[in-house]
C-alpha positions in Angstrom: 16.8 117.8 108.9 17.1 115.3 106.2 16.1 111.5 107.0 19.8 110.4 106.1 21.5 113.1 108.5 22.6 112.1 111.9 23.2 114.9 114.2 25.5 112.7 116.5 27.7 111.7 113.5 27.1 108.0 114.1 25.7 107.2 110.7 29.0 108.6 109.2 30.9 106.2 111.4 28.8 103.2 110.1 29.7 104.2 106.3 33.2 105.1 107.0 35.4 103.8 103.9 37.7 100.9 104.8 41.5 101.5 103.9 42.5 98.1 104.6 42.9 97.0 101.2 44.8 100.1 100.3 47.2 99.6 103.1 47.7 95.9 101.9 48.6 97.0 98.3 51.0 99.6 99.7 52.7 97.1 101.8 52.8 94.5 98.7 54.3 97.5 96.7 57.0 98.3 99.3 57.9 94.5 99.8 58.3 94.1 96.0 60.6 97.2 95.8 62.8 95.6 98.8 62.8 92.3 97.4 64.0 93.8 94.1 66.9 95.9 95.7 68.0 92.8 97.4 67.9 90.6 94.2 70.0 93.2 92.2 72.5 93.8 95.1 73.0 90.0 95.3 73.4 89.9 91.3 75.9 92.7 91.3 77.8 91.0 93.9 77.8 88.0 92.0 79.3 89.8 89.1 81.8 91.4 91.0 83.3 88.1 91.8 83.5 87.0 88.0 87.5 86.7 87.1 89.1 85.8 84.1 92.0 83.3 84.8 93.5 82.8 80.9 93.4 84.5 77.9 95.0 83.9 74.5 95.1 85.1 70.8 94.6 82.6 68.3 93.4 82.5 64.6 90.1 81.1 63.5 91.3 77.6 63.8 92.5 77.4 67.1 95.5 75.3 67.3 96.1 76.0 70.9 98.6 78.6 70.2 98.7 82.0 72.1 99.9 84.4 69.2 102.1 87.4 70.0 102.5 88.6 66.4 100.1 88.7 63.5 100.6 89.5 60.0 98.0 91.8 58.6 98.7 91.1 55.2 96.6 87.7 55.4 93.8 89.9 56.6 93.4 87.5 59.6 90.4 86.8 61.7 92.0 87.3 65.2 90.2 85.4 68.0 90.4 86.5 71.7 89.8 83.4 73.9 89.1 84.1 77.6 88.4 81.5 80.4 86.2 83.0 83.2 85.6 81.6 86.8 83.5 82.5 89.5 80.5 82.9 87.1 76.9 83.2 88.4 75.2 79.9 87.2 71.7 80.1 85.4 72.5 83.7 84.3 73.8 85.3 81.1 76.7 87.9 81.1 76.8 91.0 78.9 80.6 91.3 77.7 82.5 93.9 75.8 85.6 93.4 74.0 87.5 96.4 72.8 90.4 96.1 70.1 92.6 99.0 70.9 95.1 100.1 68.1 98.6 101.5 68.9 97.5 105.0 68.9 94.9 104.4 71.7 91.7 104.3 69.5 89.3 101.7 69.8 89.0 100.4 66.4 86.5 97.6 67.0 84.2 96.6 69.8 82.3 93.2 70.3 79.1 93.6 72.5 77.6 90.3 73.1 75.7 88.1 75.8 77.0 84.7 76.8 74.6 81.6 76.8 72.9 80.7 79.8 75.8 79.8 82.0 75.8 76.3 83.4 79.4 75.5 84.6 81.8 76.9 87.2 84.4 77.8 84.4 83.2 79.3 81.4 85.1 79.8 78.0 84.3 82.8 76.0 85.5 84.4 72.9 85.5 87.8 70.6 87.2 88.1 67.5 88.1 91.0 64.9 89.3 90.7 61.4 92.3 92.9 60.6 92.3 94.7 57.4 95.4 95.9 55.2 94.6 99.3 56.7 94.9 98.2 60.3 97.8 100.0 61.8 101.0 98.3 62.7 102.4 98.2 66.3 101.3 96.9 69.8 97.8 96.5 69.9 95.6 95.6 73.1 92.5 93.6 73.3 90.4 94.2 76.7 87.4 92.0 77.7 85.0 94.1 79.9 82.1 93.2 82.2 79.9 96.1 83.2 83.0 98.5 82.4 85.4 96.4 84.7 88.4 95.1 82.7 88.3 91.3 83.1 91.3 90.4 81.3 93.7 92.2 78.5 96.3 91.1 76.2 98.8 92.9 73.9 100.1 91.7 70.5 101.8 93.0 67.5 100.5 93.7 64.3 103.0 93.6 61.6 103.1 93.9 57.8 104.9 90.7 57.0 105.3 87.2 58.5 105.2 86.9 62.3 
């Protein structure tokens, strides 16, 4: 028998490793995951409440109008201005704006992130410059948040004065 050996096994009991710190780390890890899930659920619920209350089409120089028809010959830069409400404060929204031609093709997509929101009502905008090749007919512009349509508007693109 070696001097370190103890046939009763009590020497091993004295040197049994402590797993307390491992349990502490595991509990902290699980708590962090749960906190993250709760945060993401609340954030997603806040995004689900965002609504668009108004939307209009203008040219670059906003004169308060809401365009119904646009002459593509002037190669206009058409702006889609939307007012959002129920926006979560101290966050930024990742928005998508799709410009859909009369044949249903998305001919232009704006993807952007708002500034940090600090008001209850938040104006946002996107724009698209029409070309002489832009098809005439009824277009649709759509503002999306995480794939959910917040607002859409139709307008006529013509080859002549509106």
